[in-house]
Chimera marker file (.cmm) of the C-alpha trace (Angstrom):
<marker_set name="trace">
<marker id="1" x="9.662" y="5.329" z="-7.180" r="1" g="1" b="0" radius="0.5"/>
<marker id="2" x="11.712" y="1.611" z="-7.996" r="1" g="1" b="0" radius="0.5"/>
<marker id="3" x="9.635" y="-1.418" z="-8.923" r="1" g="1" b="0" radius="0.5"/>
<marker id="4" x="10.643" y="-4.239" z="-6.781" r="1" g="1" b="0" radius="0.5"/>
<marker id="5" x="12.535" y="-6.683" z="-7.536" r="1" g="1" b="0" radius="0.5"/>
<marker id="6" x="10.139" y="-10.109" z="-6.307" r="1" g="1" b="0" radius="0.5"/>
<marker id="7" x="11.484" y="-12.936" z="-8.741" r="1" g="1" b="0" radius="0.5"/>
<marker id="8" x="9.238" y="-14.380" z="-10.897" r="1" g="1" b="0" radius="0.5"/>
<marker id="9" x="7.391" y="-17.716" z="-10.545" r="1" g="1" b="0" radius="0.5"/>
<marker id="10" x="9.564" y="-20.357" z="-9.710" r="1" g="1" b="0" radius="0.5"/>
<marker id="11" x="10.055" y="-23.545" z="-13.061" r="1" g="1" b="0" radius="0.5"/>
<marker id="12" x="9.447" y="-25.908" z="-9.686" r="1" g="1" b="0" radius="0.5"/>
<marker id="13" x="6.719" y="-26.413" z="-6.615" r="1" g="1" b="0" radius="0.5"/>
<marker id="14" x="8.013" y="-26.080" z="-3.648" r="1" g="1" b="0" radius="0.5"/>
<marker id="15" x="5.987" y="-28.379" z="-1.817" r="1" g="1" b="0" radius="0.5"/>
<marker id="16" x="6.886" y="-31.560" z="-4.215" r="1" g="1" b="0" radius="0.5"/>
<marker id="17" x="9.070" y="-30.533" z="-6.641" r="1" g="1" b="0" radius="0.5"/>
<marker id="18" x="6.611" y="-31.140" z="-9.589" r="1" g="1" b="0" radius="0.5"/>
<marker id="19" x="7.380" y="-28.605" z="-13.104" r="1" g="1" b="0" radius="0.5"/>
<marker id="20" x="4.962" y="-26.543" z="-13.455" r="1" g="1" b="0" radius="0.5"/>
<marker id="21" x="3.224" y="-26.328" z="-16.988" r="1" g="1" b="0" radius="0.5"/>
<marker id="22" x="1.334" y="-23.754" z="-18.696" r="1" g="1" b="0" radius="0.5"/>
<marker id="23" x="-2.330" y="-23.284" z="-17.802" r="1" g="1" b="0" radius="0.5"/>
<marker id="24" x="-1.440" y="-24.767" z="-13.922" r="1" g="1" b="0" radius="0.5"/>
<marker id="25" x="-2.321" y="-22.152" z="-11.033" r="1" g="1" b="0" radius="0.5"/>
<marker id="26" x="0.142" y="-21.696" z="-8.653" r="1" g="1" b="0" radius="0.5"/>
<marker id="27" x="-0.263" y="-20.758" z="-5.307" r="1" g="1" b="0" radius="0.5"/>
<marker id="28" x="2.773" y="-17.720" z="-4.639" r="1" g="1" b="0" radius="0.5"/>
<marker id="29" x="3.536" y="-16.391" z="-1.317" r="1" g="1" b="0" radius="0.5"/>
<marker id="30" x="5.699" y="-13.672" z="-0.063" r="1" g="1" b="0" radius="0.5"/>
<marker id="31" x="7.339" y="-14.386" z="2.954" r="1" g="1" b="0" radius="0.5"/>
<marker id="32" x="9.575" y="-12.078" z="5.688" r="1" g="1" b="0" radius="0.5"/>
<marker id="33" x="13.034" y="-13.514" z="5.722" r="1" g="1" b="0" radius="0.5"/>
<marker id="34" x="14.106" y="-10.223" z="8.272" r="1" g="1" b="0" radius="0.5"/>
<marker id="35" x="16.737" y="-8.463" z="5.812" r="1" g="1" b="0" radius="0.5"/>
<marker id="36" x="14.664" y="-9.312" z="2.170" r="1" g="1" b="0" radius="0.5"/>
<marker id="37" x="11.402" y="-11.246" z="0.993" r="1" g="1" b="0" radius="0.5"/>
<marker id="38" x="11.146" y="-14.558" z="-0.284" r="1" g="1" b="0" radius="0.5"/>
<marker id="39" x="9.067" y="-16.049" z="-3.144" r="1" g="1" b="0" radius="0.5"/>
<marker id="40" x="7.794" y="-19.339" z="-2.428" r="1" g="1" b="0" radius="0.5"/>
<marker id="41" x="5.575" y="-20.879" z="-5.222" r="1" g="1" b="0" radius="0.5"/>
<marker id="42" x="3.749" y="-23.931" z="-4.799" r="1" g="1" b="0" radius="0.5"/>
<marker id="43" x="0.687" y="-26.096" z="-6.803" r="1" g="1" b="0" radius="0.5"/>
<marker id="44" x="-2.929" y="-24.610" z="-6.026" r="1" g="1" b="0" radius="0.5"/>
<marker id="45" x="-3.559" y="-28.175" z="-4.626" r="1" g="1" b="0" radius="0.5"/>
<marker id="46" x="-0.339" y="-28.609" z="-2.447" r="1" g="1" b="0" radius="0.5"/>
<marker id="47" x="-0.849" y="-24.317" z="-0.977" r="1" g="1" b="0" radius="0.5"/>
<marker id="48" x="-3.831" y="-26.214" z="1.042" r="1" g="1" b="0" radius="0.5"/>
<marker id="49" x="-1.456" y="-28.412" z="3.741" r="1" g="1" b="0" radius="0.5"/>
<marker id="50" x="1.891" y="-26.291" z="3.332" r="1" g="1" b="0" radius="0.5"/>
<marker id="51" x="3.049" y="-25.228" z="6.676" r="1" g="1" b="0" radius="0.5"/>
<marker id="52" x="5.098" y="-21.660" z="5.740" r="1" g="1" b="0" radius="0.5"/>
<marker id="53" x="8.507" y="-21.600" z="7.591" r="1" g="1" b="0" radius="0.5"/>
<marker id="54" x="7.901" y="-17.727" z="8.166" r="1" g="1" b="0" radius="0.5"/>
<marker id="55" x="5.580" y="-14.533" z="8.590" r="1" g="1" b="0" radius="0.5"/>
<marker id="56" x="3.685" y="-15.166" z="5.167" r="1" g="1" b="0" radius="0.5"/>
<marker id="57" x="3.207" y="-11.174" z="4.180" r="1" g="1" b="0" radius="0.5"/>
<marker id="58" x="1.227" y="-12.263" z="1.000" r="1" g="1" b="0" radius="0.5"/>
<marker id="59" x="-0.891" y="-14.510" z="-1.113" r="1" g="1" b="0" radius="0.5"/>
<marker id="60" x="-1.828" y="-14.506" z="-4.052" r="1" g="1" b="0" radius="0.5"/>
<marker id="61" x="-2.679" y="-16.809" z="-7.082" r="1" g="1" b="0" radius="0.5"/>
<marker id="62" x="-1.940" y="-16.664" z="-10.992" r="1" g="1" b="0" radius="0.5"/>
<marker id="63" x="-1.761" y="-18.999" z="-14.132" r="1" g="1" b="0" radius="0.5"/>
<marker id="64" x="1.200" y="-19.938" z="-15.727" r="1" g="1" b="0" radius="0.5"/>
<marker id="65" x="1.264" y="-18.179" z="-19.347" r="1" g="1" b="0" radius="0.5"/>
<marker id="66" x="1.323" y="-20.631" z="-22.318" r="1" g="1" b="0" radius="0.5"/>
<marker id="67" x="4.603" y="-19.933" z="-23.927" r="1" g="1" b="0" radius="0.5"/>
<marker id="68" x="7.031" y="-17.555" z="-23.937" r="1" g="1" b="0" radius="0.5"/>
<marker id="69" x="6.760" y="-13.435" z="-22.870" r="1" g="1" b="0" radius="0.5"/>
<marker id="70" x="8.227" y="-10.875" z="-25.039" r="1" g="1" b="0" radius="0.5"/>
<marker id="71" x="10.356" y="-7.615" z="-22.314" r="1" g="1" b="0" radius="0.5"/>
<marker id="72" x="6.480" y="-6.004" z="-22.776" r="1" g="1" b="0" radius="0.5"/>
<marker id="73" x="4.038" y="-9.316" z="-22.092" r="1" g="1" b="0" radius="0.5"/>
<marker id="74" x="7.093" y="-9.512" z="-18.948" r="1" g="1" b="0" radius="0.5"/>
<marker id="75" x="6.538" y="-6.366" z="-17.725" r="1" g="1" b="0" radius="0.5"/>
<marker id="76" x="2.511" y="-6.495" z="-18.045" r="1" g="1" b="0" radius="0.5"/>
<marker id="77" x="2.795" y="-9.945" z="-16.079" r="1" g="1" b="0" radius="0.5"/>
<marker id="78" x="4.488" y="-8.625" z="-13.370" r="1" g="1" b="0" radius="0.5"/>
<marker id="79" x="2.586" y="-5.374" z="-13.226" r="1" g="1" b="0" radius="0.5"/>
<marker id="80" x="-0.452" y="-7.985" z="-13.029" r="1" g="1" b="0" radius="0.5"/>
<marker id="81" x="1.409" y="-10.028" z="-10.409" r="1" g="1" b="0" radius="0.5"/>
<marker id="82" x="2.172" y="-7.039" z="-8.298" r="1" g="1" b="0" radius="0.5"/>
<marker id="83" x="-1.828" y="-5.850" z="-8.551" r="1" g="1" b="0" radius="0.5"/>
<marker id="84" x="-2.408" y="-9.250" z="-7.843" r="1" g="1" b="0" radius="0.5"/>
<marker id="85" x="-0.958" y="-9.230" z="-4.118" r="1" g="1" b="0" radius="0.5"/>
<marker id="86" x="-2.132" y="-5.950" z="-3.775" r="1" g="1" b="0" radius="0.5"/>
<marker id="87" x="-5.980" y="-6.949" z="-4.262" r="1" g="1" b="0" radius="0.5"/>
<marker id="88" x="-4.602" y="-10.405" z="-1.939" r="1" g="1" b="0" radius="0.5"/>
<marker id="89" x="-3.584" y="-7.702" z="0.827" r="1" g="1" b="0" radius="0.5"/>
<marker id="90" x="-7.039" y="-5.510" z="0.102" r="1" g="1" b="0" radius="0.5"/>
<marker id="91" x="-9.247" y="-8.054" z="1.035" r="1" g="1" b="0" radius="0.5"/>
<marker id="92" x="-7.186" y="-9.389" z="4.216" r="1" g="1" b="0" radius="0.5"/>
<marker id="93" x="-8.544" y="-7.412" z="7.620" r="1" g="1" b="0" radius="0.5"/>
<marker id="94" x="-5.216" y="-8.359" z="9.647" r="1" g="1" b="0" radius="0.5"/>
<marker id="95" x="-3.278" y="-6.344" z="6.122" r="1" g="1" b="0" radius="0.5"/>
<marker id="96" x="-3.923" y="-3.675" z="8.633" r="1" g="1" b="0" radius="0.5"/>
<marker id="97" x="-0.776" y="-3.573" z="10.422" r="1" g="1" b="0" radius="0.5"/>
<marker id="98" x="2.945" y="-4.361" z="10.559" r="1" g="1" b="0" radius="0.5"/>
<marker id="99" x="4.980" y="-5.928" z="7.902" r="1" g="1" b="0" radius="0.5"/>
<marker id="100" x="1.070" y="-6.270" z="5.924" r="1" g="1" b="0" radius="0.5"/>
<marker id="101" x="0.354" y="-2.677" z="5.673" r="1" g="1" b="0" radius="0.5"/>
<marker id="102" x="3.795" y="-1.667" z="4.824" r="1" g="1" b="0" radius="0.5"/>
<marker id="103" x="3.967" y="-3.791" z="2.316" r="1" g="1" b="0" radius="0.5"/>
<marker id="104" x="0.045" y="-2.811" z="1.077" r="1" g="1" b="0" radius="0.5"/>
<marker id="105" x="1.199" y="0.716" z="1.127" r="1" g="1" b="0" radius="0.5"/>
<marker id="106" x="4.369" y="0.213" z="-0.978" r="1" g="1" b="0" radius="0.5"/>
<marker id="107" x="2.481" y="-1.852" z="-3.111" r="1" g="1" b="0" radius="0.5"/>
<marker id="108" x="-0.555" y="0.994" z="-4.048" r="1" g="1" b="0" radius="0.5"/>
<marker id="109" x="2.206" y="3.378" z="-4.274" r="1" g="1" b="0" radius="0.5"/>
<marker id="110" x="3.955" y="0.969" z="-7.006" r="1" g="1" b="0" radius="0.5"/>
<marker id="111" x="0.291" y="0.421" z="-9.000" r="1" g="1" b="0" radius="0.5"/>
<marker id="112" x="-0.627" y="4.480" z="-8.793" r="1" g="1" b="0" radius="0.5"/>
<marker id="113" x="2.460" y="4.848" z="-10.672" r="1" g="1" b="0" radius="0.5"/>
<marker id="114" x="1.780" y="2.279" z="-13.281" r="1" g="1" b="0" radius="0.5"/>
<marker id="115" x="-1.877" y="4.259" z="-13.224" r="1" g="1" b="0" radius="0.5"/>
<marker id="116" x="-3.571" y="0.688" z="-12.161" r="1" g="1" b="0" radius="0.5"/>
<marker id="117" x="-4.960" y="2.932" z="-9.356" r="1" g="1" b="0" radius="0.5"/>
<marker id="118" x="-5.392" y="6.393" z="-8.749" r="1" g="1" b="0" radius="0.5"/>
<marker id="119" x="-5.440" y="8.269" z="-5.981" r="1" g="1" b="0" radius="0.5"/>
<marker id="120" x="-8.693" y="9.086" z="-4.205" r="1" g="1" b="0" radius="0.5"/>
<marker id="121" x="-8.804" y="13.150" z="-3.957" r="1" g="1" b="0" radius="0.5"/>
<marker id="122" x="-10.023" y="14.085" z="-0.445" r="1" g="1" b="0" radius="0.5"/>
<marker id="123" x="-10.058" y="10.937" z="0.788" r="1" g="1" b="0" radius="0.5"/>
<marker id="124" x="-5.970" y="10.315" z="1.617" r="1" g="1" b="0" radius="0.5"/>
<marker id="125" x="-5.188" y="6.521" z="2.257" r="1" g="1" b="0" radius="0.5"/>
<marker id="126" x="-8.640" y="5.658" z="-0.483" r="1" g="1" b="0" radius="0.5"/>
<marker id="127" x="-7.658" y="4.289" z="-3.943" r="1" g="1" b="0" radius="0.5"/>
<marker id="128" x="-9.241" y="4.179" z="-6.838" r="1" g="1" b="0" radius="0.5"/>
<marker id="129" x="-8.655" y="0.362" z="-7.966" r="1" g="1" b="0" radius="0.5"/>
<marker id="130" x="-8.688" y="1.583" z="-12.680" r="1" g="1" b="0" radius="0.5"/>
<marker id="131" x="-10.583" y="-2.249" z="-14.077" r="1" g="1" b="0" radius="0.5"/>
<marker id="132" x="-13.522" y="-2.264" z="-11.614" r="1" g="1" b="0" radius="0.5"/>
<marker id="133" x="-13.456" y="0.848" z="-9.862" r="1" g="1" b="0" radius="0.5"/>
<marker id="134" x="-13.682" y="-0.400" z="-6.663" r="1" g="1" b="0" radius="0.5"/>
<marker id="135" x="-12.552" y="1.991" z="-3.876" r="1" g="1" b="0" radius="0.5"/>
<marker id="136" x="-9.466" y="0.345" z="-1.979" r="1" g="1" b="0" radius="0.5"/>
<marker id="137" x="-7.941" y="0.931" z="0.974" r="1" g="1" b="0" radius="0.5"/>
<marker id="138" x="-4.130" y="1.458" z="1.685" r="1" g="1" b="0" radius="0.5"/>
<marker id="139" x="-3.278" y="4.178" z="3.952" r="1" g="1" b="0" radius="0.5"/>
<marker id="140" x="-0.057" y="5.374" z="4.807" r="1" g="1" b="0" radius="0.5"/>
<marker id="141" x="0.995" y="3.258" z="8.324" r="1" g="1" b="0" radius="0.5"/>
<marker id="142" x="0.172" y="5.028" z="11.309" r="1" g="1" b="0" radius="0.5"/>
<marker id="143" x="3.638" y="5.811" z="12.949" r="1" g="1" b="0" radius="0.5"/>
<marker id="144" x="5.372" y="5.020" z="9.695" r="1" g="1" b="0" radius="0.5"/>
<marker id="145" x="9.287" y="5.922" z="9.421" r="1" g="1" b="0" radius="0.5"/>
<marker id="146" x="11.026" y="7.530" z="6.504" r="1" g="1" b="0" radius="0.5"/>
<marker id="147" x="13.596" y="3.607" z="7.905" r="1" g="1" b="0" radius="0.5"/>
<marker id="148" x="10.136" y="2.015" z="7.503" r="1" g="1" b="0" radius="0.5"/>
<marker id="149" x="10.114" y="2.538" z="4.398" r="1" g="1" b="0" radius="0.5"/>
<marker id="150" x="13.125" y="2.277" z="3.396" r="1" g="1" b="0" radius="0.5"/>
<marker id="151" x="13.659" y="-1.100" z="5.416" r="1" g="1" b="0" radius="0.5"/>
<marker id="152" x="10.734" y="-2.817" z="3.371" r="1" g="1" b="0" radius="0.5"/>
<marker id="153" x="11.661" y="-1.354" z="0.235" r="1" g="1" b="0" radius="0.5"/>
<marker id="154" x="14.837" y="-3.121" z="0.967" r="1" g="1" b="0" radius="0.5"/>
<marker id="155" x="13.526" y="-6.341" z="1.539" r="1" g="1" b="0" radius="0.5"/>
<marker id="156" x="12.000" y="-6.193" z="-1.503" r="1" g="1" b="0" radius="0.5"/>
<marker id="157" x="14.253" y="-5.130" z="-3.593" r="1" g="1" b="0" radius="0.5"/>
<marker id="158" x="17.020" y="-7.435" z="-2.017" r="1" g="1" b="0" radius="0.5"/>
<marker id="159" x="18.370" y="-10.523" z="-4.142" r="1" g="1" b="0" radius="0.5"/>
<marker id="160" x="16.662" y="-13.277" z="-4.168" r="1" g="1" b="0" radius="0.5"/>
<marker id="161" x="18.000" y="-16.483" z="-1.781" r="1" g="1" b="0" radius="0.5"/>
<marker id="162" x="17.733" y="-20.139" z="-3.227" r="1" g="1" b="0" radius="0.5"/>
<link id1="1" id2="2" r="1" g="1" b="0" radius="0.2"/>
<link id1="2" id2="3" r="1" g="1" b="0" radius="0.2"/>
<link id1="3" id2="4" r="1" g="1" b="0" radius="0.2"/>
<link id1="4" id2="5" r="1" g="1" b="0" radius="0.2"/>
<link id1="5" id2="6" r="1" g="1" b="0" radius="0.2"/>
<link id1="6" id2="7" r="1" g="1" b="0" radius="0.2"/>
<link id1="7" id2="8" r="1" g="1" b="0" radius="0.2"/>
<link id1="8" id2="9" r="1" g="1" b="0" radius="0.2"/>
<link id1="9" id2="10" r="1" g="1" b="0" radius="0.2"/>
<link id1="10" id2="11" r="1" g="1" b="0" radius="0.2"/>
<link id1="11" id2="12" r="1" g="1" b="0" radius="0.2"/>
<link id1="12" id2="13" r="1" g="1" b="0" radius="0.2"/>
<link id1="13" id2="14" r="1" g="1" b="0" radius="0.2"/>
<link id1="14" id2="15" r="1" g="1" b="0" radius="0.2"/>
<link id1="15" id2="16" r="1" g="1" b="0" radius="0.2"/>
<link id1="16" id2="17" r="1" g="1" b="0" radius="0.2"/>
<link id1="17" id2="18" r="1" g="1" b="0" radius="0.2"/>
<link id1="18" id2="19" r="1" g="1" b="0" radius="0.2"/>
<link id1="19" id2="20" r="1" g="1" b="0" radius="0.2"/>
<link id1="20" id2="21" r="1" g="1" b="0" radius="0.2"/>
<link id1="21" id2="22" r="1" g="1" b="0" radius="0.2"/>
<link id1="22" id2="23" r="1" g="1" b="0" radius="0.2"/>
<link id1="23" id2="24" r="1" g="1" b="0" radius="0.2"/>
<link id1="24" id2="25" r="1" g="1" b="0" radius="0.2"/>
<link id1="25" id2="26" r="1" g="1" b="0" radius="0.2"/>
<link id1="26" id2="27" r="1" g="1" b="0" radius="0.2"/>
<link id1="27" id2="28" r="1" g="1" b="0" radius="0.2"/>
<link id1="28" id2="29" r="1" g="1" b="0" radius="0.2"/>
<link id1="29" id2="30" r="1" g="1" b="0" radius="0.2"/>
<link id1="30" id2="31" r="1" g="1" b="0" radius="0.2"/>
<link id1="31" id2="32" r="1" g="1" b="0" radius="0.2"/>
<link id1="32" id2="33" r="1" g="1" b="0" radius="0.2"/>
<link id1="33" id2="34" r="1" g="1" b="0" radius="0.2"/>
<link id1="34" id2="35" r="1" g="1" b="0" radius="0.2"/>
<link id1="35" id2="36" r="1" g="1" b="0" radius="0.2"/>
<link id1="36" id2="37" r="1" g="1" b="0" radius="0.2"/>
<link id1="37" id2="38" r="1" g="1" b="0" radius="0.2"/>
<link id1="38" id2="39" r="1" g="1" b="0" radius="0.2"/>
<link id1="39" id2="40" r="1" g="1" b="0" radius="0.2"/>
<link id1="40" id2="41" r="1" g="1" b="0" radius="0.2"/>
<link id1="41" id2="42" r="1" g="1" b="0" radius="0.2"/>
<link id1="42" id2="43" r="1" g="1" b="0" radius="0.2"/>
<link id1="43" id2="44" r="1" g="1" b="0" radius="0.2"/>
<link id1="44" id2="45" r="1" g="1" b="0" radius="0.2"/>
<link id1="45" id2="46" r="1" g="1" b="0" radius="0.2"/>
<link id1="46" id2="47" r="1" g="1" b="0" radius="0.2"/>
<link id1="47" id2="48" r="1" g="1" b="0" radius="0.2"/>
<link id1="48" id2="49" r="1" g="1" b="0" radius="0.2"/>
<link id1="49" id2="50" r="1" g="1" b="0" radius="0.2"/>
<link id1="50" id2="51" r="1" g="1" b="0" radius="0.2"/>
<link id1="51" id2="52" r="1" g="1" b="0" radius="0.2"/>
<link id1="52" id2="53" r="1" g="1" b="0" radius="0.2"/>
<link id1="53" id2="54" r="1" g="1" b="0" radius="0.2"/>
<link id1="54" id2="55" r="1" g="1" b="0" radius="0.2"/>
<link id1="55" id2="56" r="1" g="1" b="0" radius="0.2"/>
<link id1="56" id2="57" r="1" g="1" b="0" radius="0.2"/>
<link id1="57" id2="58" r="1" g="1" b="0" radius="0.2"/>
<link id1="58" id2="59" r="1" g="1" b="0" radius="0.2"/>
<link id1="59" id2="60" r="1" g="1" b="0" radius="0.2"/>
<link id1="60" id2="61" r="1" g="1" b="0" radius="0.2"/>
<link id1="61" id2="62" r="1" g="1" b="0" radius="0.2"/>
<link id1="62" id2="63" r="1" g="1" b="0" radius="0.2"/>
<link id1="63" id2="64" r="1" g="1" b="0" radius="0.2"/>
<link id1="64" id2="65" r="1" g="1" b="0" radius="0.2"/>
<link id1="65" id2="66" r="1" g="1" b="0" radius="0.2"/>
<link id1="66" id2="67" r="1" g="1" b="0" radius="0.2"/>
<link id1="67" id2="68" r="1" g="1" b="0" radius="0.2"/>
<link id1="68" id2="69" r="1" g="1" b="0" radius="0.2"/>
<link id1="69" id2="70" r="1" g="1" b="0" radius="0.2"/>
<link id1="70" id2="71" r="1" g="1" b="0" radius="0.2"/>
<link id1="71" id2="72" r="1" g="1" b="0" radius="0.2"/>
<link id1="72" id2="73" r="1" g="1" b="0" radius="0.2"/>
<link id1="73" id2="74" r="1" g="1" b="0" radius="0.2"/>
<link id1="74" id2="75" r="1" g="1" b="0" radius="0.2"/>
<link id1="75" id2="76" r="1" g="1" b="0" radius="0.2"/>
<link id1="76" id2="77" r="1" g="1" b="0" radius="0.2"/>
<link id1="77" id2="78" r="1" g="1" b="0" radius="0.2"/>
<link id1="78" id2="79" r="1" g="1" b="0" radius="0.2"/>
<link id1="79" id2="80" r="1" g="1" b="0" radius="0.2"/>
<link id1="80" id2="81" r="1" g="1" b="0" radius="0.2"/>
<link id1="81" id2="82" r="1" g="1" b="0" radius="0.2"/>
<link id1="82" id2="83" r="1" g="1" b="0" radius="0.2"/>
<link id1="83" id2="84" r="1" g="1" b="0" radius="0.2"/>
<link id1="84" id2="85" r="1" g="1" b="0" radius="0.2"/>
<link id1="85" id2="86" r="1" g="1" b="0" radius="0.2"/>
<link id1="86" id2="87" r="1" g="1" b="0" radius="0.2"/>
<link id1="87" id2="88" r="1" g="1" b="0" radius="0.2"/>
<link id1="88" id2="89" r="1" g="1" b="0" radius="0.2"/>
<link id1="89" id2="90" r="1" g="1" b="0" radius="0.2"/>
<link id1="90" id2="91" r="1" g="1" b="0" radius="0.2"/>
<link id1="91" id2="92" r="1" g="1" b="0" radius="0.2"/>
<link id1="92" id2="93" r="1" g="1" b="0" radius="0.2"/>
<link id1="93" id2="94" r="1" g="1" b="0" radius="0.2"/>
<link id1="94" id2="95" r="1" g="1" b="0" radius="0.2"/>
<link id1="95" id2="96" r="1" g="1" b="0" radius="0.2"/>
<link id1="96" id2="97" r="1" g="1" b="0" radius="0.2"/>
<link id1="97" id2="98" r="1" g="1" b="0" radius="0.2"/>
<link id1="98" id2="99" r="1" g="1" b="0" radius="0.2"/>
<link id1="99" id2="100" r="1" g="1" b="0" radius="0.2"/>
<link id1="100" id2="101" r="1" g="1" b="0" radius="0.2"/>
<link id1="101" id2="102" r="1" g="1" b="0" radius="0.2"/>
<link id1="102" id2="103" r="1" g="1" b="0" radius="0.2"/>
<link id1="103" id2="104" r="1" g="1" b="0" radius="0.2"/>
<link id1="104" id2="105" r="1" g="1" b="0" radius="0.2"/>
<link id1="105" id2="106" r="1" g="1" b="0" radius="0.2"/>
<link id1="106" id2="107" r="1" g="1" b="0" radius="0.2"/>
<link id1="107" id2="108" r="1" g="1" b="0" radius="0.2"/>
<link id1="108" id2="109" r="1" g="1" b="0" radius="0.2"/>
<link id1="109" id2="110" r="1" g="1" b="0" radius="0.2"/>
<link id1="110" id2="111" r="1" g="1" b="0" radius="0.2"/>
<link id1="111" id2="112" r="1" g="1" b="0" radius="0.2"/>
<link id1="112" id2="113" r="1" g="1" b="0" radius="0.2"/>
<link id1="113" id2="114" r="1" g="1" b="0" radius="0.2"/>
<link id1="114" id2="115" r="1" g="1" b="0" radius="0.2"/>
<link id1="115" id2="116" r="1" g="1" b="0" radius="0.2"/>
<link id1="116" id2="117" r="1" g="1" b="0" radius="0.2"/>
<link id1="117" id2="118" r="1" g="1" b="0" radius="0.2"/>
<link id1="118" id2="119" r="1" g="1" b="0" radius="0.2"/>
<link id1="119" id2="120" r="1" g="1" b="0" radius="0.2"/>
<link id1="120" id2="121" r="1" g="1" b="0" radius="0.2"/>
<link id1="121" id2="122" r="1" g="1" b="0" radius="0.2"/>
<link id1="122" id2="123" r="1" g="1" b="0" radius="0.2"/>
<link id1="123" id2="124" r="1" g="1" b="0" radius="0.2"/>
<link id1="124" id2="125" r="1" g="1" b="0" radius="0.2"/>
<link id1="125" id2="126" r="1" g="1" b="0" radius="0.2"/>
<link id1="126" id2="127" r="1" g="1" b="0" radius="0.2"/>
<link id1="127" id2="128" r="1" g="1" b="0" radius="0.2"/>
<link id1="128" id2="129" r="1" g="1" b="0" radius="0.2"/>
<link id1="129" id2="130" r="1" g="1" b="0" radius="0.2"/>
<link id1="130" id2="131" r="1" g="1" b="0" radius="0.2"/>
<link id1="131" id2="132" r="1" g="1" b="0" radius="0.2"/>
<link id1="132" id2="133" r="1" g="1" b="0" radius="0.2"/>
<link id1="133" id2="134" r="1" g="1" b="0" radius="0.2"/>
<link id1="134" id2="135" r="1" g="1" b="0" radius="0.2"/>
<link id1="135" id2="136" r="1" g="1" b="0" radius="0.2"/>
<link id1="136" id2="137" r="1" g="1" b="0" radius="0.2"/>
<link id1="137" id2="138" r="1" g="1" b="0" radius="0.2"/>
<link id1="138" id2="139" r="1" g="1" b="0" radius="0.2"/>
<link id1="139" id2="140" r="1" g="1" b="0" radius="0.2"/>
<link id1="140" id2="141" r="1" g="1" b="0" radius="0.2"/>
<link id1="141" id2="142" r="1" g="1" b="0" radius="0.2"/>
<link id1="142" id2="143" r="1" g="1" b="0" radius="0.2"/>
<link id1="143" id2="144" r="1" g="1" b="0" radius="0.2"/>
<link id1="144" id2="145" r="1" g="1" b="0" radius="0.2"/>
<link id1="145" id2="146" r="1" g="1" b="0" radius="0.2"/>
<link id1="146" id2="147" r="1" g="1" b="0" radius="0.2"/>
<link id1="147" id2="148" r="1" g="1" b="0" radius="0.2"/>
<link id1="148" id2="149" r="1" g="1" b="0" radius="0.2"/>
<link id1="149" id2="150" r="1" g="1" b="0" radius="0.2"/>
<link id1="150" id2="151" r="1" g="1" b="0" radius="0.2"/>
<link id1="151" id2="152" r="1" g="1" b="0" radius="0.2"/>
<link id1="152" id2="153" r="1" g="1" b="0" radius="0.2"/>
<link id1="153" id2="154" r="1" g="1" b="0" radius="0.2"/>
<link id1="154" id2="155" r="1" g="1" b="0" radius="0.2"/>
<link id1="155" id2="156" r="1" g="1" b="0" radius="0.2"/>
<link id1="156" id2="157" r="1" g="1" b="0" radius="0.2"/>
<link id1="157" id2="158" r="1" g="1" b="0" radius="0.2"/>
<link id1="158" id2="159" r="1" g="1" b="0" radius="0.2"/>
<link id1="159" id2="160" r="1" g="1" b="0" radius="0.2"/>
<link id1="160" id2="161" r="1" g="1" b="0" radius="0.2"/>
<link id1="161" id2="162" r="1" g="1" b="0" radius="0.2"/>
</marker_set>
């Protein structure tokens, strides 16, 4: 399974235009843009009043790292962001259907590949979060076709729009 090409955090806030500094808390959003997924980053304080222009598939928060990362650290940071996205979706009741359910399922598969989740035997759709020991649910969405899966994967892998 390929990793998803969700873009890195922006250097500036989409709402106010201020540059992110090391240690700043960022609220990141994945927005459904029909043929792709668009990432939007804001200072966490700006996110409360922000009105997204498209359907929000996922929201998560993270901190700007203190210094430039090595490729290994960058890969670890990307895995941590995918994990945060998954945990945010797992906490939402409305993530049970539609695009969010497909995204949650794809993230579960990707995190299992990175050994951050383990599928629970004898309980389809249940995953053990290795760090916390918590059982989370991300079943294969009912009625999901191969085309739905490919469409979601293509959106996640599409080049970012500016």
